[in-house]
C-alpha positions as CSV (number, residue, x, y, z in Angstrom):
1,M,7.6,-2.9,-5.6
2,L,9.1,0.3,-3.7
3,L,7.5,3.6,-4.2
4,A,9.3,6.3,-2.5
5,W,9.4,10.1,-3.2
6,T,12.0,12.2,-2.1
7,N,11.2,15.6,-0.2
8,S,12.2,18.0,-3.2
9,T,10.4,15.4,-5.7
10,L,7.1,15.8,-3.2
11,L,7.4,19.1,-3.3
12,A,7.6,19.8,-7.1
13,L,4.5,17.4,-7.5
14,F,2.6,19.3,-4.9
15,S,3.6,22.7,-6.0
16,S,0.1,23.2,-7.5
17,V,-1.7,22.2,-4.5
18,S,0.5,24.1,-2.0
19,Q,3.1,26.5,-2.2
20,K,4.0,25.5,1.6
21,N,6.4,22.9,2.4
22,L,4.8,20.0,4.1
23,D,5.6,18.8,7.8
24,D,5.7,15.2,9.1
25,L,6.5,11.9,7.7
26,Y,3.5,9.7,6.0
27,R,3.3,6.4,5.0
28,L,1.4,4.7,2.8
29,E,1.0,0.6,3.2
30,T,-0.1,-1.2,0.0
31,G,0.0,-5.4,-0.2
32,S,2.9,-5.1,-1.7
33,G,4.7,-1.7,-1.6
34,V,5.2,1.5,0.5
35,A,5.1,5.3,-0.2
36,L,7.4,7.6,1.7
37,F,7.3,11.2,1.9
38,H,8.6,13.8,4.2
39,S,8.2,17.7,4.6
40,N,8.5,20.0,7.0
41,S,7.0,23.6,8.3
42,I,3.3,23.5,7.5
43,P,0.9,26.1,9.0
44,F,-2.6,24.0,8.8
45,A,-3.4,20.9,11.0
46,S,-2.4,17.7,9.9
47,Q,-6.1,16.0,9.4
48,A,-6.3,18.6,6.9
49,L,-2.9,18.0,5.5
50,D,-4.0,14.4,5.1
51,L,-6.7,15.3,2.8
52,V,-4.6,17.4,0.6
53,I,-2.6,14.8,0.2
54,V,-4.8,12.1,-0.4
55,N,-6.4,14.1,-3.0
56,A,-3.3,15.0,-4.4
57,L,-2.2,11.4,-4.5
58,H,-5.3,10.8,-6.7
59,T,-4.9,13.0,-9.1
60,I,-1.1,12.4,-10.2
61,C,-1.3,8.9,-9.9
62,S,-4.9,7.6,-10.6
63,A,-3.6,7.9,-14.6
64,L,-1.0,5.4,-13.6
65,P,-1.5,1.4,-14.5
66,A,-1.6,-0.6,-12.4
67,T,1.0,-3.6,-12.8
68,H,-0.8,-6.7,-12.9
69,G,-0.9,-8.3,-9.0
70,I,0.3,-5.6,-7.8
71,P,-1.7,-2.4,-6.8
72,S,-1.5,0.9,-8.0
73,C,-0.4,4.1,-7.0
74,R,-4.1,4.9,-6.7
75,D,-5.2,2.1,-4.1
76,A,-2.0,2.6,-1.9
77,A,-3.5,6.2,-1.6
78,Q,-6.5,4.2,-0.6
79,H,-5.3,2.3,1.9
80,G,-5.2,3.1,5.3
81,M,-6.3,7.2,4.9
82,S,-9.0,9.0,5.0
83,G,-9.6,10.4,1.4
84,W,-11.3,9.2,-2.0
85,I,-12.1,5.9,-2.7
86,D,-12.8,5.8,-6.4
87,E,-14.4,3.8,-8.8
88,H,-12.8,4.7,-12.2
89,H,-15.1,3.8,-15.4
90,R,-14.3,4.8,-18.9
91,G,-12.9,8.5,-17.5
92,V,-15.1,9.0,-15.0
93,R,-14.5,8.4,-11.1
94,Y,-17.3,7.2,-8.7
95,G,-16.1,8.1,-5.0
96,L,-16.6,8.3,-1.2
97,T,-14.6,9.5,1.6
98,G,-13.5,7.3,3.8
99,E,-10.7,4.6,4.8
100,V,-10.1,1.2,3.6
101,L,-10.6,-1.4,6.9
102,V,-10.1,-4.5,5.2
103,E,-8.6,-5.3,2.2
104,E,-7.6,-9.3,0.5
105,T,-7.7,-11.1,-2.6
106,S,-9.6,-14.0,-2.4
107,P,-9.3,-17.0,-4.8
108,F,-11.5,-15.2,-7.4
109,Q,-10.9,-11.4,-6.6
110,R,-10.3,-8.4,-4.9
111,I,-12.4,-7.5,-2.2
112,T,-12.1,-4.0,-0.2
113,V,-14.5,-3.2,3.1
114,I,-14.6,0.7,3.6
115,Q,-15.7,3.5,6.1
116,S,-17.3,5.9,4.2
117,E,-18.4,9.6,5.8
118,R,-21.9,9.4,4.0
119,Y,-22.9,5.6,3.4
120,G,-21.4,3.8,6.3
121,R,-19.5,0.6,5.5
122,G,-19.3,-0.6,2.1
123,L,-18.3,-3.0,0.1
124,L,-16.3,-3.3,-3.3
125,L,-15.0,-6.3,-5.7
126,D,-12.1,-5.8,-7.7
127,G,-12.5,-1.8,-7.5
128,C,-16.2,-1.8,-8.4
129,W,-18.9,-0.6,-5.9
130,M,-20.9,-3.5,-4.6
131,T,-23.2,-2.2,-1.4
132,A,-22.8,0.1,1.8
133,E,-25.0,0.4,4.5
134,G,-26.6,3.4,3.9
135,Q,-28.0,3.1,0.3
136,E,-28.2,-0.7,0.1
137,R,-31.9,-0.8,-0.2
138,H,-32.0,1.0,-3.2
139,Y,-30.5,-1.9,-4.9
140,H,-31.9,-4.8,-3.2
141,E,-35.2,-3.6,-2.7
142,S,-35.4,-3.1,-6.7
143,L,-34.4,-6.8,-7.5
144,V,-36.4,-8.8,-5.0
145,H,-40.1,-7.3,-4.4
146,P,-41.2,-7.2,-8.0
147,A,-40.1,-10.8,-8.1
148,L,-41.7,-11.6,-5.1
149,C,-45.2,-9.9,-5.5
150,G,-45.5,-11.1,-9.0
151,A,-44.7,-15.0,-8.9
152,L,-47.5,-17.2,-8.5
153,S,-45.6,-18.7,-5.8
154,V,-43.0,-18.0,-3.9
155,A,-42.5,-21.2,-1.9
156,R,-39.2,-22.0,-3.4
157,V,-36.4,-19.4,-4.0
158,L,-32.6,-19.4,-5.7
159,V,-30.6,-16.7,-5.3
160,I,-27.2,-16.5,-7.3
161,G,-24.6,-14.4,-6.0
162,G,-26.0,-12.0,-3.1
163,G,-22.9,-13.4,-0.8
164,D,-23.6,-10.0,1.6
165,G,-26.8,-11.3,2.3
166,G,-29.4,-8.1,1.2
167,T,-31.1,-10.0,-1.1
168,A,-31.6,-12.5,0.8
169,R,-33.0,-10.9,3.8
170,E,-35.6,-9.0,1.7
171,C,-36.7,-12.3,0.1
172,L,-37.3,-13.5,3.8
173,R,-39.2,-10.6,4.9
174,H,-42.1,-12.7,2.5
175,Q,-43.6,-15.3,4.8
176,D,-44.7,-17.5,2.1
177,V,-41.3,-18.1,1.2
178,E,-40.6,-21.5,2.7
179,H,-36.7,-22.3,1.4
180,L,-34.3,-20.1,-0.3
181,D,-30.9,-21.5,-1.8
182,L,-28.5,-18.5,-2.0
183,V,-25.7,-19.7,-4.1
184,E,-22.1,-17.3,-3.5
185,I,-19.0,-18.6,-5.5
186,D,-16.7,-16.5,-2.9
187,G,-17.3,-18.0,0.6
188,R,-14.8,-14.6,1.8
189,V,-17.6,-12.1,0.5
190,V,-19.7,-13.9,3.1
191,D,-17.6,-14.1,5.6
192,L,-16.0,-10.6,5.6
193,S,-19.8,-9.1,4.9
194,R,-21.0,-11.1,8.3
195,E,-17.9,-9.4,10.3
196,H,-18.2,-5.8,9.1
197,L,-21.8,-5.1,7.3
198,P,-23.7,-7.1,9.6
199,G,-26.7,-5.4,8.9
200,I,-27.1,-5.9,5.5
201,G,-28.2,-9.7,5.6
202,G,-29.4,-9.4,9.1
203,S,-31.3,-11.8,10.5
204,A,-31.5,-13.6,7.0
205,W,-27.8,-15.5,8.1
206,T,-29.8,-17.2,11.0
207,D,-33.3,-18.0,9.3
208,P,-34.0,-21.6,8.9
209,R,-35.5,-21.3,5.9
210,L,-31.8,-19.9,4.2
211,Q,-29.6,-23.1,3.0
212,L,-26.0,-21.0,2.0
213,T,-23.9,-22.7,-0.4
214,V,-20.8,-21.2,-1.5
215,G,-20.2,-22.9,-5.0
216,D,-20.6,-21.9,-8.4
217,G,-24.3,-20.5,-9.2
218,I,-23.7,-21.2,-13.0
219,A,-23.2,-24.8,-12.2
220,W,-25.8,-25.0,-9.7
221,A,-28.2,-23.8,-12.3
222,A,-27.5,-26.2,-14.5
223,A,-27.4,-29.1,-12.5
224,A,-31.0,-28.0,-10.6
225,A,-34.2,-30.0,-11.6
226,D,-36.8,-28.8,-14.3
227,N,-39.6,-26.8,-12.6
228,S,-37.6,-27.0,-9.1
229,Y,-37.6,-22.9,-8.1
230,D,-40.8,-20.6,-8.0
231,V,-38.1,-17.0,-8.6
232,V,-34.7,-17.2,-9.6
233,L,-32.7,-13.7,-8.7
234,V,-29.1,-13.6,-9.9
235,D,-27.5,-10.3,-7.8
236,G,-24.2,-10.7,-9.6
237,S,-21.5,-8.2,-9.9
238,D,-20.1,-6.7,-13.3
239,P,-19.6,-8.9,-16.5
240,A,-16.3,-9.7,-15.8
241,G,-14.3,-12.1,-13.7
242,P,-16.7,-14.9,-11.7
243,A,-19.9,-13.0,-12.6
244,E,-18.9,-13.4,-16.6
245,G,-20.7,-16.6,-17.2
246,L,-24.2,-15.0,-15.7
247,F,-24.5,-13.1,-18.5
248,N,-25.4,-15.3,-21.4
249,R,-27.3,-17.6,-23.0
250,S,-26.9,-20.4,-21.8
251,F,-27.3,-19.4,-18.3
252,F,-30.5,-18.0,-18.7
253,E,-31.8,-21.0,-20.5
254,H,-31.3,-23.0,-17.3
255,C,-32.7,-19.9,-15.8
256,R,-36.0,-20.8,-17.8
257,R,-35.9,-24.4,-17.6
258,I,-35.9,-24.6,-13.3
259,L,-38.5,-22.1,-13.2
260,R,-42.1,-23.6,-12.1
261,P,-45.1,-22.4,-14.0
262,G,-46.1,-18.8,-13.0
263,G,-42.6,-18.2,-11.9
264,I,-40.6,-15.3,-12.3
265,F,-36.9,-14.4,-13.2
266,A,-35.0,-11.1,-12.5
267,T,-31.2,-10.0,-12.9
268,Q,-29.5,-6.7,-12.2
269,S,-28.9,-5.6,-15.7
270,E,-26.0,-2.8,-15.5
271,S,-26.4,1.2,-16.1
272,P,-28.2,2.4,-18.9
273,E,-25.8,5.2,-19.3
274,A,-22.6,3.6,-17.8
275,F,-23.2,0.3,-19.5
276,Q,-25.5,0.9,-21.9
277,E,-24.1,-1.9,-24.6
278,V,-24.0,-4.6,-21.9
279,H,-27.6,-3.5,-20.7
280,I,-29.5,-3.5,-24.0
281,A,-27.7,-6.4,-25.2
282,M,-28.7,-8.4,-22.0
283,V,-32.5,-7.1,-22.0
284,K,-32.9,-8.3,-25.8
285,L,-30.9,-11.8,-25.1
286,L,-33.6,-12.2,-22.3
287,K,-36.5,-10.8,-24.8
288,D,-35.5,-13.9,-26.7
289,V,-35.2,-16.6,-24.0
290,F,-38.1,-15.5,-22.1
291,D,-41.7,-15.0,-23.4
292,H,-41.6,-11.9,-21.6
293,A,-38.3,-9.7,-20.2
294,D,-39.0,-6.3,-19.1
295,P,-36.3,-3.9,-17.4
296,L,-37.1,-1.6,-14.2
297,Y,-35.2,2.0,-14.1
298,G,-33.9,3.3,-10.6
299,W,-31.4,4.5,-8.7
300,V,-28.3,3.2,-6.8
301,P,-26.3,6.5,-5.5
302,M,-22.7,4.8,-5.3
303,Y,-22.9,3.1,-8.7
304,P,-21.4,4.6,-11.7
305,S,-23.6,6.9,-12.9
306,G,-26.2,6.2,-10.7
307,W,-28.3,5.2,-12.8
308,W,-29.7,1.6,-12.7
309,S,-31.8,-1.2,-13.7
310,W,-33.4,-4.4,-13.0
311,T,-34.7,-6.5,-15.7
312,F,-37.5,-9.5,-14.5
313,A,-38.8,-12.2,-17.3
314,A,-41.4,-14.8,-17.1
315,M,-43.1,-17.0,-19.4
316,G,-46.6,-17.2,-20.3
317,Q,-47.6,-13.8,-18.4
318,P,-45.4,-10.7,-17.2
319,R,-46.8,-11.4,-14.0
320,Y,-43.9,-9.4,-12.3
321,L,-45.6,-5.8,-13.9
322,Q,-48.6,-6.4,-11.7
323,P,-47.6,-7.1,-7.3
324,N,-50.0,-9.5,-5.6
325,T,-52.1,-7.1,-3.2
326,N,-51.9,-8.9,-0.3
327,R,-47.8,-9.6,-0.3
328,A,-46.9,-6.0,-1.2
329,A,-49.3,-4.8,1.6
330,A,-47.3,-7.1,4.0
331,I,-43.8,-5.4,3.2
332,A,-44.5,-2.1,2.3
333,D,-44.3,-0.4,5.1
334,G,-40.9,-1.9,6.0
335,C,-39.5,-0.8,2.6
336,H,-37.3,2.5,2.1
337,I,-37.7,2.5,-2.0
338,W,-40.1,-0.2,-3.5
339,S,-43.5,0.2,-3.7
340,P,-46.4,-0.7,-6.2
341,R,-46.4,2.9,-7.0
342,W,-42.8,3.3,-7.6
343,Q,-42.3,-0.1,-9.3
344,R,-45.1,1.1,-11.9
345,G,-42.8,4.3,-12.6
346,G,-39.7,2.0,-12.8
347,F,-41.1,-0.3,-15.4
348,E,-42.7,3.1,-17.4
349,A,-39.3,4.7,-17.0
350,I,-37.5,3.2,-20.0
351,P,-35.9,5.8,-22.3
352,A,-36.8,6.7,-25.5
353,F,-33.8,5.6,-26.9
354,I,-33.8,2.2,-25.3
355,A,-37.0,1.7,-26.2
356,R,-36.4,1.8,-30.0
357,E,-33.3,-0.3,-29.5
358,L,-35.8,-2.8,-27.8
359,N,-38.3,-2.8,-30.3
């Protein structure tokens, strides 16, 4: 596919942005096409012009649909130039300024690594924000520590997803963890994260307690023996593509089956604003599968709406509500977000409209 604009076409397109003629040849490459445009006689710096053009391209092209298997015009504007990199959801754009470092399509999804101005290097899967160096602790600490500070034992932990390594890293800060199985379906997510975002996984990748398996986490849970894990954590993407099966009754029932007595299950459970229906349905389902299930609310700045949730579930007692004092003290000083006080507030912060839906 070739996208080419003549000088006169571009001048018309950009007339609302600048009445000046543009002065250099700009070339945007995508995996399957090229956008070329040319102009002359610009009175301001070319770096500023880059941003004007990229923003204009975003405005003009974001409404154009992507052809199946071919990047959209918006994707072209993202690739290889400084500018806005966005996730689009229900008519709202969630973006960072930066540039694309790597973009490839694995057998499972499109993987993008960026360098952002605000949060450092980041990761997107199929155009959706996953993590970034400068704010990943908002997500990983919130998922991990209520579970590992609450379970009766944390000797054996299973993490499904989490190929960037952040969840495993936080788990392995708990010295009582003896073995951690990390099961990630897409090996390229692991490879690219280790190469371009090494600080997120950190020392977890070389910790002898970690056993990495590139494979299907849903099948892993189905095949695991009864009562084989103390904690099961699901660090998946949104309920589409390779992560779709992480959001159904059969999978949750297997997770319940493989938990030991006193064990805790936890999963990211989407935004109560941007993914309200999915969030409520997931919490209701977990309440039906387990004796207890409660959402915890916090924030992940780069995610849709910024307002996020994690849901914790258990049989017998809701042990996740009360952190073990010794375990909490051992890891609290190294946390940026999590603390017992923050955790109490996160569980109490359930919005009224969701509380009504769940009762």
